[in-house]
NUBA-7968 format. One record per atom (N, C-alpha, C): atom name; residue number from 0; x, y, z. Coordinates in nm, 2 decimals. Example, Ala and Ser with C-alpha at 12.3 -4.5 7.8 and 13.67 -1.06 7.14 Angstrom:
residues 2
atom;seq;u;v;w
N;0;1.32;-0.57;0.78
CA;0;1.23;-0.45;0.78
C;0;1.32;-0.33;0.78
N;1;1.28;-0.22;0.71
CA;1;1.37;-0.11;0.71
C;1;1.29;0.00;0.79
***
This chain:
residues 199
atom;seq;u;v;w
N;0;9.14;10.62;15.43
CA;0;9.08;10.71;15.33
C;0;9.15;10.80;15.28
N;1;9.25;10.88;15.36
CA;1;9.30;10.98;15.30
C;1;9.42;10.90;15.20
N;2;9.46;10.78;15.25
CA;2;9.57;10.73;15.15
C;2;9.50;10.68;15.01
N;3;9.36;10.66;15.00
CA;3;9.28;10.65;14.88
C;3;9.27;10.74;14.81
N;4;9.24;10.84;14.87
CA;4;9.22;10.98;14.78
C;4;9.34;11.04;14.75
N;5;9.45;11.04;14.80
CA;5;9.57;11.06;14.75
C;5;9.63;10.98;14.64
N;6;9.58;10.87;14.64
CA;6;9.64;10.77;14.55
C;6;9.56;10.78;14.42
N;7;9.43;10.81;14.44
CA;7;9.33;10.85;14.30
C;7;9.38;10.99;14.25
N;8;9.42;11.08;14.32
CA;8;9.47;11.22;14.28
C;8;9.61;11.18;14.20
N;9;9.69;11.11;14.25
CA;9;9.81;11.07;14.20
C;9;9.79;11.02;14.05
N;10;9.69;10.92;14.03
CA;10;9.67;10.86;13.92
C;10;9.61;10.94;13.81
N;11;9.52;11.03;13.87
CA;11;9.45;11.14;13.78
C;11;9.57;11.21;13.71
N;12;9.64;11.30;13.81
CA;12;9.75;11.37;13.75
C;12;9.84;11.31;13.65
N;13;9.87;11.19;13.68
CA;13;9.98;11.11;13.60
C;13;9.91;11.09;13.46
N;14;9.79;11.05;13.46
CA;14;9.71;11.02;13.34
C;14;9.67;11.14;13.25
N;15;9.64;11.26;13.32
CA;15;9.62;11.38;13.26
C;15;9.75;11.46;13.21
N;16;9.86;11.41;13.25
CA;16;9.98;11.50;13.22
C;16;10.09;11.41;13.13
N;17;10.07;11.29;13.11
CA;17;10.12;11.21;13.03
C;17;10.05;11.10;12.94
N;18;10.06;11.15;12.81
CA;18;9.97;11.09;12.70
C;18;10.01;10.92;12.70
N;19;9.91;10.85;12.69
CA;19;9.91;10.71;12.67
C;19;9.98;10.67;12.55
N;20;9.98;10.77;12.44
CA;20;10.05;10.72;12.34
C;20;10.11;10.84;12.29
N;21;10.24;10.85;12.23
CA;21;10.28;10.95;12.15
C;21;10.21;11.03;12.04
N;22;10.21;11.15;12.02
CA;22;10.16;11.19;11.90
C;22;10.15;11.35;11.90
N;23;10.08;11.42;11.81
CA;23;10.07;11.55;11.82
C;23;9.91;11.58;11.86
N;24;9.90;11.71;11.94
CA;24;9.76;11.72;11.99
C;24;9.72;11.87;11.95
N;25;9.61;11.88;11.92
CA;25;9.57;12.00;11.86
C;25;9.45;12.07;11.94
N;26;9.46;12.21;11.95
CA;26;9.36;12.30;12.01
C;26;9.33;12.41;11.95
N;27;9.22;12.44;11.94
CA;27;9.17;12.57;11.85
C;27;9.11;12.66;11.97
N;28;9.16;12.77;12.01
CA;28;9.11;12.86;12.08
C;28;9.00;12.94;12.04
N;29;8.94;13.04;12.13
CA;29;8.83;13.12;12.13
C;29;8.86;13.22;11.98
N;30;8.96;13.26;11.95
CA;30;9.00;13.33;11.84
C;30;9.03;13.27;11.71
N;31;9.01;13.14;11.71
CA;31;9.05;13.05;11.61
C;31;9.18;13.00;11.58
N;32;9.27;13.06;11.67
CA;32;9.42;12.99;11.66
C;32;9.43;12.89;11.68
N;33;9.53;12.79;11.61
CA;33;9.51;12.65;11.61
C;33;9.67;12.64;11.69
N;34;9.66;12.56;11.80
CA;34;9.79;12.54;11.90
C;34;9.82;12.39;11.88
N;35;9.94;12.34;11.85
CA;35;9.98;12.21;11.85
C;35;10.07;12.18;11.96
N;36;10.09;12.07;12.01
CA;36;10.19;12.01;12.11
C;36;10.20;11.88;12.09
N;37;10.32;11.82;12.15
CA;37;10.33;11.70;12.16
C;37;10.35;11.64;12.30
N;38;10.32;11.75;12.41
CA;38;10.32;11.73;12.55
C;38;10.19;11.80;12.61
N;39;10.06;11.74;12.56
CA;39;9.95;11.83;12.64
C;39;9.96;11.84;12.78
N;40;9.93;11.95;12.83
CA;40;9.95;11.99;12.99
C;40;9.79;12.03;13.02
N;41;9.69;12.06;12.90
CA;41;9.56;12.11;12.94
C;41;9.47;12.02;12.85
N;42;9.35;11.99;12.92
CA;42;9.25;11.90;12.86
C;42;9.20;11.94;12.74
N;43;9.21;12.08;12.71
CA;43;9.15;12.12;12.60
C;43;9.20;12.06;12.46
N;44;9.33;12.04;12.47
CA;44;9.42;11.96;12.37
C;44;9.37;11.81;12.33
N;45;9.34;11.80;12.20
CA;45;9.28;11.65;12.17
C;45;9.37;11.60;12.08
N;46;9.41;11.47;12.06
CA;46;9.49;11.39;12.01
C;46;9.44;11.42;11.85
N;47;9.54;11.47;11.78
CA;47;9.53;11.49;11.65
C;47;9.58;11.39;11.55
N;48;9.72;11.35;11.57
CA;48;9.80;11.27;11.48
C;48;9.86;11.15;11.58
N;49;9.80;11.05;11.57
CA;49;9.88;10.94;11.65
C;49;9.99;10.90;11.59
N;50;10.09;10.89;11.71
CA;50;10.23;10.82;11.64
C;50;10.26;10.68;11.75
N;51;10.31;10.60;11.68
CA;51;10.36;10.47;11.75
C;51;10.51;10.45;11.70
N;52;10.57;10.36;11.79
CA;52;10.71;10.33;11.79
C;52;10.73;10.26;11.63
N;53;10.63;10.19;11.59
CA;53;10.64;10.11;11.45
C;53;10.64;10.21;11.33
N;54;10.56;10.32;11.34
CA;54;10.55;10.40;11.22
C;54;10.59;10.56;11.22
N;55;10.65;10.59;11.33
CA;55;10.69;10.73;11.35
C;55;10.79;10.77;11.22
N;56;10.69;10.87;11.15
CA;56;10.76;10.92;11.04
C;56;10.80;10.84;10.92
N;57;10.72;10.74;10.90
CA;57;10.78;10.63;10.82
C;57;10.68;10.62;10.71
N;58;10.63;10.72;10.64
CA;58;10.54;10.73;10.55
C;58;10.59;10.68;10.41
N;59;10.71;10.75;10.38
CA;59;10.78;10.72;10.26
C;59;10.92;10.66;10.30
N;60;10.98;10.67;10.40
CA;60;11.12;10.67;10.45
C;60;11.13;10.50;10.48
N;61;11.25;10.45;10.43
CA;61;11.29;10.32;10.44
C;61;11.33;10.28;10.59
N;62;11.39;10.20;10.60
CA;62;11.44;10.14;10.76
C;62;11.56;10.25;10.78
N;63;11.58;10.29;10.90
CA;63;11.68;10.39;10.92
C;63;11.83;10.31;10.91
N;64;11.82;10.17;10.90
CA;64;11.96;10.10;10.88
C;64;12.00;10.08;10.73
N;65;11.97;10.21;10.65
CA;65;12.01;10.17;10.51
C;65;12.16;10.18;10.50
N;66;12.24;10.06;10.44
CA;66;12.35;10.05;10.42
C;66;12.41;9.98;10.29
N;67;12.32;9.97;10.21
CA;67;12.34;9.90;10.06
C;67;12.45;9.96;9.98
N;68;12.48;10.08;9.93
CA;68;12.55;10.15;9.87
C;68;12.68;10.07;9.80
N;69;12.62;10.00;9.71
CA;69;12.70;9.92;9.61
C;69;12.80;10.02;9.53
N;70;12.73;10.10;9.47
CA;70;12.80;10.20;9.37
C;70;12.72;10.34;9.38
N;71;12.78;10.42;9.46
CA;71;12.71;10.57;9.49
C;71;12.73;10.64;9.34
N;72;12.79;10.58;9.25
CA;72;12.83;10.69;9.13
C;72;12.74;10.63;9.02
N;73;12.68;10.50;9.03
CA;73;12.60;10.45;8.90
C;73;12.51;10.53;8.83
N;74;12.44;10.59;8.93
CA;74;12.32;10.68;8.88
C;74;12.33;10.81;8.85
N;75;12.48;10.86;8.87
CA;75;12.51;10.99;8.85
C;75;12.44;11.07;8.72
N;76;12.44;10.99;8.62
CA;76;12.41;11.05;8.48
C;76;12.26;11.06;8.48
N;77;12.18;10.96;8.54
CA;77;12.03;10.99;8.54
C;77;12.00;11.09;8.63
N;78;12.09;11.11;8.76
CA;78;12.05;11.21;8.85
C;78;12.08;11.36;8.79
N;79;12.16;11.36;8.71
CA;79;12.19;11.47;8.65
C;79;12.09;11.51;8.55
N;80;12.05;11.42;8.46
CA;80;11.94;11.45;8.37
C;80;11.81;11.48;8.44
N;81;11.79;11.42;8.52
CA;81;11.66;11.47;8.63
C;81;11.68;11.59;8.67
N;82;11.79;11.61;8.74
CA;82;11.82;11.77;8.79
C;82;11.79;11.87;8.69
N;83;11.85;11.86;8.58
CA;83;11.81;11.96;8.50
C;83;11.66;11.96;8.42
N;84;11.60;11.85;8.42
CA;84;11.47;11.83;8.36
C;84;11.36;11.90;8.48
N;85;11.39;11.86;8.61
CA;85;11.31;11.93;8.70
C;85;11.35;12.05;8.79
N;86;11.47;12.08;8.75
CA;86;11.54;12.18;8.82
C;86;11.55;12.19;8.97
N;87;11.60;12.04;9.00
CA;87;11.63;12.03;9.14
C;87;11.78;11.98;9.16
N;88;11.84;12.04;9.25
CA;88;11.97;12.04;9.28
C;88;12.03;11.87;9.29
N;89;12.13;11.84;9.19
CA;89;12.18;11.71;9.17
C;89;12.23;11.65;9.31
N;90;12.27;11.75;9.37
CA;90;12.32;11.72;9.53
C;90;12.25;11.66;9.62
N;91;12.09;11.73;9.61
CA;91;12.00;11.68;9.69
C;91;11.93;11.55;9.66
N;92;11.92;11.54;9.52
CA;92;11.87;11.42;9.49
C;92;11.94;11.30;9.51
N;93;12.08;11.31;9.48
CA;93;12.18;11.22;9.54
C;93;12.17;11.16;9.69
N;94;12.17;11.27;9.75
CA;94;12.13;11.26;9.91
C;94;12.04;11.19;9.95
N;95;11.92;11.23;9.89
CA;95;11.79;11.17;9.92
C;95;11.81;11.01;9.89
N;96;11.86;10.97;9.77
CA;96;11.87;10.83;9.73
C;96;11.95;10.76;9.83
N;97;12.06;10.82;9.87
CA;97;12.14;10.75;9.97
C;97;12.07;10.73;10.11
N;98;12.00;10.85;10.14
CA;98;11.91;10.82;10.28
C;98;11.82;10.73;10.27
N;99;11.73;10.73;10.15
CA;99;11.63;10.65;10.14
C;99;11.65;10.50;10.10
N;100;11.74;10.47;10.04
CA;100;11.79;10.34;9.98
C;100;11.91;10.29;9.99
N;101;12.01;10.38;10.03
CA;101;12.14;10.34;10.00
C;101;12.18;10.29;9.86
N;102;12.11;10.34;9.75
CA;102;12.12;10.32;9.61
C;102;12.07;10.17;9.57
N;103;12.01;10.11;9.65
CA;103;11.94;9.97;9.63
C;103;11.82;10.01;9.55
N;104;11.81;9.97;9.44
CA;104;11.68;9.98;9.36
C;104;11.56;9.91;9.38
N;105;11.59;9.77;9.47
CA;105;11.49;9.69;9.53
C;105;11.47;9.71;9.66
N;106;11.51;9.82;9.73
CA;106;11.48;9.83;9.86
C;106;11.34;9.86;9.90
N;107;11.28;9.77;9.99
CA;107;11.15;9.79;10.05
C;107;11.14;9.83;10.19
N;108;11.06;9.93;10.24
CA;108;11.05;9.97;10.38
C;108;10.95;9.86;10.43
N;109;10.94;9.89;10.58
CA;109;10.84;9.82;10.66
C;109;10.71;9.86;10.60
N;110;10.69;10.00;10.56
CA;110;10.56;10.02;10.52
C;110;10.53;10.02;10.40
N;111;10.61;9.95;10.32
CA;111;10.58;9.94;10.17
C;111;10.65;10.03;10.08
N;112;10.71;10.14;10.12
CA;112;10.79;10.21;10.02
C;112;10.88;10.16;9.95
N;113;10.91;10.16;9.81
CA;113;10.97;10.09;9.74
C;113;11.06;10.15;9.64
N;114;11.18;10.10;9.61
CA;114;11.27;10.16;9.52
C;114;11.39;10.24;9.56
N;115;11.45;10.30;9.48
CA;115;11.57;10.41;9.50
C;115;11.52;10.51;9.59
N;116;11.41;10.56;9.55
CA;116;11.34;10.70;9.63
C;116;11.25;10.67;9.72
N;117;11.22;10.53;9.74
CA;117;11.13;10.47;9.84
C;117;11.00;10.52;9.81
N;118;10.92;10.53;9.72
CA;118;10.81;10.59;9.66
C;118;10.69;10.47;9.73
N;119;10.60;10.53;9.81
CA;119;10.46;10.46;9.85
C;119;10.38;10.45;9.71
N;120;10.33;10.33;9.73
CA;120;10.24;10.29;9.60
C;120;10.14;10.41;9.54
N;121;10.10;10.48;9.66
CA;121;10.00;10.60;9.63
C;121;10.06;10.70;9.56
N;122;10.20;10.73;9.60
CA;122;10.28;10.83;9.56
C;122;10.32;10.82;9.40
N;123;10.35;10.67;9.40
CA;123;10.41;10.63;9.27
C;123;10.27;10.65;9.15
N;124;10.16;10.61;9.20
CA;124;10.03;10.62;9.12
C;124;10.02;10.78;9.09
N;125;10.02;10.85;9.19
CA;125;10.02;11.01;9.15
C;125;10.13;11.05;9.06
N;126;10.24;10.98;9.06
CA;126;10.34;11.04;8.97
C;126;10.37;10.96;8.83
N;127;10.25;10.87;8.82
CA;127;10.24;10.81;8.68
C;127;10.38;10.70;8.68
N;128;10.41;10.64;8.80
CA;128;10.53;10.54;8.78
C;128;10.45;10.41;8.77
N;129;10.48;10.34;8.67
CA;129;10.41;10.22;8.64
C;129;10.48;10.09;8.69
N;130;10.64;10.10;8.69
CA;130;10.71;9.99;8.74
C;130;10.82;10.06;8.83
N;131;10.79;10.04;8.97
CA;131;10.82;10.10;9.08
C;131;10.96;10.07;9.11
N;132;11.02;9.95;9.05
CA;132;11.14;9.91;9.08
C;132;11.23;9.95;8.97
N;133;11.20;10.01;8.87
CA;133;11.26;10.06;8.77
C;133;11.35;10.17;8.78
N;134;11.49;10.18;8.79
CA;134;11.54;10.29;8.85
C;134;11.51;10.41;8.78
N;135;11.50;10.43;8.66
CA;135;11.46;10.56;8.59
C;135;11.31;10.60;8.61
N;136;11.22;10.51;8.64
CA;136;11.08;10.54;8.65
C;136;11.06;10.61;8.80
N;137;11.15;10.51;8.89
CA;137;11.15;10.53;9.05
C;137;11.18;10.67;9.08
N;138;11.31;10.69;9.02
CA;138;11.38;10.83;9.04
C;138;11.31;10.97;8.99
N;139;11.25;10.93;8.85
CA;139;11.18;11.04;8.81
C;139;11.06;11.06;8.88
N;140;10.98;10.98;8.93
CA;140;10.87;10.98;9.02
C;140;10.90;11.05;9.15
N;141;11.01;11.00;9.21
CA;141;11.07;11.07;9.33
C;141;11.10;11.22;9.30
N;142;11.16;11.24;9.19
CA;142;11.22;11.40;9.20
C;142;11.13;11.48;9.15
N;143;11.01;11.42;9.08
CA;143;10.88;11.52;9.04
C;143;10.80;11.52;9.15
N;144;10.80;11.43;9.26
CA;144;10.71;11.46;9.37
C;144;10.79;11.55;9.47
N;145;10.92;11.55;9.47
CA;145;11.00;11.65;9.55
C;145;10.99;11.78;9.50
N;146;10.99;11.80;9.36
CA;146;10.98;11.93;9.30
C;146;10.85;11.98;9.33
N;147;10.73;11.91;9.33
CA;147;10.59;11.95;9.38
C;147;10.60;11.99;9.53
N;148;10.69;11.93;9.61
CA;148;10.70;11.96;9.77
C;148;10.77;12.10;9.77
N;149;10.86;12.11;9.69
CA;149;10.94;12.24;9.70
C;149;10.87;12.35;9.65
N;150;10.77;12.34;9.56
CA;150;10.67;12.43;9.52
C;150;10.59;12.47;9.62
N;151;10.52;12.35;9.69
CA;151;10.44;12.37;9.78
C;151;10.49;12.42;9.91
N;152;10.60;12.44;9.96
CA;152;10.69;12.47;10.06
C;152;10.76;12.59;10.04
N;153;10.76;12.67;9.92
CA;153;10.80;12.78;9.89
C;153;10.97;12.75;9.87
N;154;11.03;12.65;9.82
CA;154;11.15;12.60;9.82
C;154;11.23;12.60;9.95
N;155;11.15;12.56;10.06
CA;155;11.22;12.56;10.18
C;155;11.28;12.40;10.18
N;156;11.40;12.39;10.17
CA;156;11.46;12.26;10.15
C;156;11.43;12.15;10.30
N;157;11.45;12.22;10.40
CA;157;11.41;12.14;10.53
C;157;11.28;12.08;10.53
N;158;11.17;12.18;10.50
CA;158;11.04;12.16;10.51
C;158;10.99;12.04;10.41
N;159;11.04;12.07;10.29
CA;159;11.01;11.97;10.17
C;159;11.07;11.82;10.20
N;160;11.19;11.80;10.26
CA;160;11.23;11.68;10.29
C;160;11.15;11.61;10.40
N;161;11.12;11.69;10.50
CA;161;11.05;11.65;10.59
C;161;10.90;11.59;10.56
N;162;10.85;11.67;10.45
CA;162;10.72;11.63;10.39
C;162;10.74;11.51;10.30
N;163;10.85;11.48;10.25
CA;163;10.90;11.36;10.20
C;163;10.90;11.21;10.26
N;164;10.94;11.27;10.38
CA;164;10.94;11.16;10.48
C;164;10.83;11.14;10.56
N;165;10.76;11.24;10.61
CA;165;10.64;11.21;10.70
C;165;10.51;11.23;10.64
N;166;10.51;11.30;10.51
CA;166;10.38;11.33;10.46
C;166;10.35;11.47;10.44
N;167;10.31;11.53;10.33
CA;167;10.29;11.66;10.32
C;167;10.17;11.72;10.40
N;168;10.07;11.65;10.43
CA;168;9.96;11.72;10.52
C;168;10.00;11.75;10.65
N;169;10.09;11.65;10.70
CA;169;10.12;11.71;10.87
C;169;10.22;11.81;10.86
N;170;10.30;11.83;10.76
CA;170;10.40;11.95;10.75
C;170;10.33;12.07;10.70
N;171;10.26;12.05;10.63
CA;171;10.14;12.18;10.58
C;171;10.09;12.22;10.69
N;172;10.02;12.14;10.79
CA;172;9.94;12.18;10.90
C;172;10.02;12.25;11.01
N;173;10.15;12.18;11.05
CA;173;10.25;12.24;11.13
C;173;10.32;12.36;11.08
N;174;10.34;12.36;10.97
CA;174;10.44;12.47;10.89
C;174;10.60;12.45;10.97
N;175;10.61;12.33;11.00
CA;175;10.72;12.30;11.07
C;175;10.78;12.15;11.05
N;176;10.89;12.11;11.08
CA;176;10.94;11.97;11.08
C;176;10.86;11.88;11.21
N;177;10.79;11.80;11.18
CA;177;10.72;11.73;11.28
C;177;10.80;11.67;11.38
N;178;10.76;11.65;11.51
CA;178;10.84;11.60;11.61
C;178;10.86;11.46;11.62
N;179;10.88;11.42;11.50
CA;179;10.93;11.25;11.48
C;179;11.05;11.23;11.49
N;180;11.10;11.17;11.58
CA;180;11.26;11.14;11.58
C;180;11.30;11.09;11.44
N;181;11.24;11.00;11.37
CA;181;11.29;10.94;11.25
C;181;11.28;11.06;11.12
N;182;11.19;11.14;11.13
CA;182;11.18;11.26;11.04
C;182;11.30;11.36;11.07
N;183;11.31;11.41;11.18
CA;183;11.44;11.49;11.23
C;183;11.56;11.43;11.20
N;184;11.58;11.30;11.22
CA;184;11.69;11.24;11.18
C;184;11.71;11.25;11.03
N;185;11.61;11.20;10.98
CA;185;11.61;11.19;10.80
C;185;11.67;11.32;10.74
N;186;11.62;11.46;10.79
CA;186;11.64;11.57;10.75
C;186;11.78;11.60;10.76
N;187;11.83;11.56;10.89
CA;187;11.96;11.59;10.92
C;187;12.05;11.52;10.83
N;188;12.02;11.37;10.82
CA;188;12.11;11.30;10.74
C;188;12.11;11.35;10.58
N;189;12.02;11.36;10.51
CA;189;12.02;11.41;10.40
C;189;12.09;11.54;10.38
N;190;12.07;11.63;10.48
CA;190;12.12;11.77;10.46
C;190;12.30;11.73;10.48
N;191;12.34;11.63;10.56
CA;191;12.48;11.58;10.56
C;191;12.53;11.55;10.44
N;192;12.45;11.44;10.39
CA;192;12.51;11.39;10.26
C;192;12.49;11.51;10.17
N;193;12.40;11.60;10.15
CA;193;12.39;11.71;10.06
C;193;12.54;11.77;10.06
N;194;12.57;11.82;10.19
CA;194;12.69;11.89;10.18
C;194;12.81;11.82;10.13
N;195;12.82;11.70;10.13
CA;195;12.93;11.61;10.09
C;195;12.93;11.59;9.94
N;196;12.81;11.59;9.88
CA;196;12.80;11.57;9.74
C;196;12.79;11.70;9.67
N;197;12.77;11.81;9.72
CA;197;12.80;11.95;9.65
C;197;12.93;11.98;9.60
N;198;12.96;12.02;9.50
CA;198;13.07;12.06;9.42
C;198;13.15;12.16;9.50
***
């Protein structure tokens, strides 16, 4: 009998302390303060955003194995034009395109993000992009959307990049980069490319 009780306690402790699926958990305390965690140790925390191996941080981002890069300079004049039009740093735009599609205008992610800046169909619609595979339209839609994110996050480059990858709502809720491996890696990758493209 003692063995059975011990076994039951062990299983209860294991399942209470280890989430069955990764994600972000939320708890609102008696003062109305919202607490987030990805490792809940208290049953008060409830699953807020589910995360799976297939779609972690993959709202807009293409496969992490981007390697096309046929000619990284072929879009420079268009990037320069849109950089001036939307007041977004040339090096940031170019770094994002490299991370998103490897400069492949026909790139499609597992989630259905398309083109140079890996626009989701909903985002393309919001940004008035009619031909998502047209380099000019795709890039302009992506830059316009990123400009919106920069405004939303007070020109915080890291948060804006995270929002471009994982979605603006989760970043707005957390006010930080979501703990998704792909999103964290994406931000690091873009910032690295950004440094290499800066004059």
